[in-house]
N, C-alpha and C positions, 0 to 999 in steps of 0.2 A: 505494498501500501503507499508504505515510505517513498520505494523507488519510484513508481508512477508518479505518485504528486510534485517531486524532484523530478519527474522528466514533462511533465504536464508546464512546470514553474521553467524552466531550461527552453520549454516552444515560447511559450509567453515573450520570456525577456527576446529572443530571439524575433520573436514577429514587431515587438516593439523597436527595435533597433531598425527594423527594414522602414517602415511605417515613417521614423524618424530621418531616415537618410532621404525617402523618396520624397518626402515635403523638402528636403534641403537641398535636393535637385530640383523641386519646381521651381523652388524659389529663385535659383538661378540661373534657371530657363528664362523665368518672366525678371529682366533686371531692371523693368521704367516700376513694379510694384511699389507702391507708396512715396513714390519719388518724386518732386516738386516739377508741374506741367512745363512743358518745352515751350523756348520762345517763340511767340507768334509773328508773324511774318507782317511788312510796310500792309496797313492796310489797302484797300481798292480806293484810288483816288489821289494813294500820295503820289509826291514830285519826287523824283529819286536822282540823284547819280549816278550812273556805274559804276564799283570799285573793282578791280581785278585782287583776288585774295589765295590766300595759300589753297584753297578751296574750291579755286572757280569765281567767275564772276557775282558778286552780289551788289547789294547798294545801299545807299547810302541818303535818307532822308530828306528833302533841304521843303525850305517854302516855296507855294509853286508861283506867291513875285518873286522870288528871285529865280537867276538863267539856273535851272538843269537841262539835266539829258533826255526824260522822260518821265515817264505816270506808270504806276501800278493798276494793270486794267485784271488781276486776276491775283488770289492770293489766296494758298493752300495750309493750312495748318500741319504736323510732322503726321498727326496721327489720322489724316482725312483720307477716306478708301478711296476717292479719285487725285491723290496724288503720286506721281508714278519717281521711282528715286531720280529719275533727270527727266524734266518738261522739256520739251522739244521747242524751235521756236515755230515749224508748225503750226503747231497746236494753238501757240499764243496768238499769229497771227491771225486767225481763225477769231478770237475773240476780241480784236479790235473795234469791227462793227458795232456790235450793241456796247461798246464801252465811249465810242463818240459818240452817239444818239443817232436821234430820228434826222435832224437837220445835216448832218453831215456822213449819213450811212442811207439812205431810204432810195427806196425804187420808186422809179416811172417808167411804166410801160415794159420797153426791152433793156432800158437802161438800171445803174445802180450807180447812184453821187457817190465821185472818187475823186475829190477834190484836193484829198491830204494824203499828201505822200511823206507814209511811214514806213518805221520796221520795228521787228517785235522778237524779246530775246529773252530767251527763260534762262529765269538766277535762282540761284539756293542760298540756303541758310551759311553764313561764315562757319571756320572752325571752331568759334565760339559758339556759335545758336546750334550744334548740329551733334550728332555722333557716329560718322560716317557719312551712309544717306540717309541717314537717320535725322529728319531738319523739314523745318519750313523750304517750299518753294513759291515762286511768282511768277507772272508773265510781265514783262517792260514793252509797254508799248513807247517806240524811239523813233527821233527826226533825221536818222541818219547821221547821227554827229553833231545835229545843228543843236545849239543850247537855246533855248526860248523863254516868256517869262510868263505865260498862262495856263492856265488848266484847260484841258479839251476834253474833258469830260462831261458830255449831257452839254455841249456847247451851242447856244441858239444864238448869239450875237458874231455873225461870219465877222462881221468886220474885225472882231479881236484878233483877228488869227494871222498868224505870223506870216509874213508875204515869203520867208524861208521853209514854211510849211506846205505849201503849195506845188504845184506840178504845173510846170509851163514848158512852152515850147520853142526854142528858135530854128525852125527848122524842122527834121526828123529828131532831131536832140533837144533829152529832157534837161534841165535844169530848173536851177530855185528861182521862183518867181519874184527872188529882190534882184535878181540878175537881167541887162538888157531881155527881151525877149516878143517872143513873137503874138503867141497866143497860151490860154491856160486851160488847162483841162478841169472839166466840169464832171462829166458821168464817164463810165464806160459799158459799152455792153458787146454781145458777143455767142457765137452758137454755131454748131455745124448744117451745114451745107444741105437741105435737099434733094431728090436725084433732079428735079425743074431747076431749081438754081443752078446744078451743076451743070444741067443743058446749055443755059443761057450762056451768050456770048460774055465776056469780061467785064466790057463796059458798059450792058446791057442790064448783071445785074447787078453793076459797085452802083448805076445810077436806079436798080427799083429800092434797093437796102435803104440808099442815102433819102430818098420818096418814103418810104415808110418810117425810117426811125427820127427826120429832119424834127415835123411836129411837137415831141416830147420835150426834145432835144433844146428848140426855143422854151417852150416851158421851162425848163430846169433851167435855161442860163435867165428868165426873168428872174424867177425863185431865189434862186441863189445869187444873184447880184442884186435883187434886193429894189426894182425898179419896172415899171411898165413898159422900159424900152429898153431890154440888154442892146440894142443896137447905139445906144447915146445918138440918137438920130444920124446914123450911117457912120461915125467913127469906130462902130466896130461893126464884125458879123459874127451869125452865128454858123459853123460849121462841125457840120460829120465827115470824118475821115475814116475810110475804111483800109484794113490790111487785111491779107489772107495767109492762113499759117497751114499748109501741110502738113499731114502727122500720118506716119508707117503707123497703121496696127499690127499689134503684137501678136495678141492670141492667135493660136494655130488655125481654130476656125473660121478666124474673121481677117485675113492673109485681106493687104492690098492700103491703098490711099485713101484718106478721107481728109477730106478741105474744110476750116472751121476760119470766121469772118472775125476780128475785132472791131468793132469800131469808139472810135472817143467821139465825146461830144463839148467841141472846145467853143469859146470865145476868144475872139482873135482881132488882133489892129487891121485896118485896113492899110494903112501908109506909115505909121509910124511904129515905133516902139513902145514898151512899156514896161516901168521898174515900177509895178509892186502888184497887190492883188486888187482881181475886181470882186471879190467873196465880200458880201456886203455893203456894196461902194455905197449903192444907192444913189442920191441927186448929187454928191459928193464930183466933185473936178478927176477928168481920167488921167490915172498915173503915170504921162507920157514920160520919156527921156527929156 
């Protein structure tokens, strides 16, 4: 009887040890248990400068009234289930139109307003705010290296948009609207050509596309310039420019060539160069050189 009791005691002691060790191991597998929350990312709408750190590119928050490089358009906590270990710039670019708001990103007919020239980069928490890949991440809208002094979040007063952030052209080459230029981009459109369009002669097809797209381009020009007459009594013209893009279909079941068109809705000077933006210009003088 005593031997049986001793055996039971030994078994209980052994089981207790197993449970204690198991508990310790579980505690080691979850190092975050009982720890203070990880640092939060900069809030959406924060104006920031980009900083190169040991852990990669990160941000420093600054006042939006001060010169800055960009703005936070998406912010994800370390424990957010949508946070990837490394956010991608492609995904960040997709988030920018919603951040800009309706005035700078809405659609009309086939057109999508694209008057702001922007980039987007993914940033992550610096070493002091992360453990390996475990830390916040964010998407930052940038002006391609240009520093500016306004928040673009839901911007409705388009005359406040710096000319450096516009997309302008001098011939086929894009440039800042702060530099001398011939035309300013207001919106873009594009689609694959259907069979009937591919069968048309090039000049005939282009003329048909321009005729179909022009009415909504005219309306957008008036809306974005803030005037009933976006030509300013003939000093400017509303133009639709068509470019064609040939693409090779890759999947084996769809080999061949397809053609897409890309259209730009432009407000252009008839005979003098511009040195500023026409967005929100209203009744003020045109910014001629």
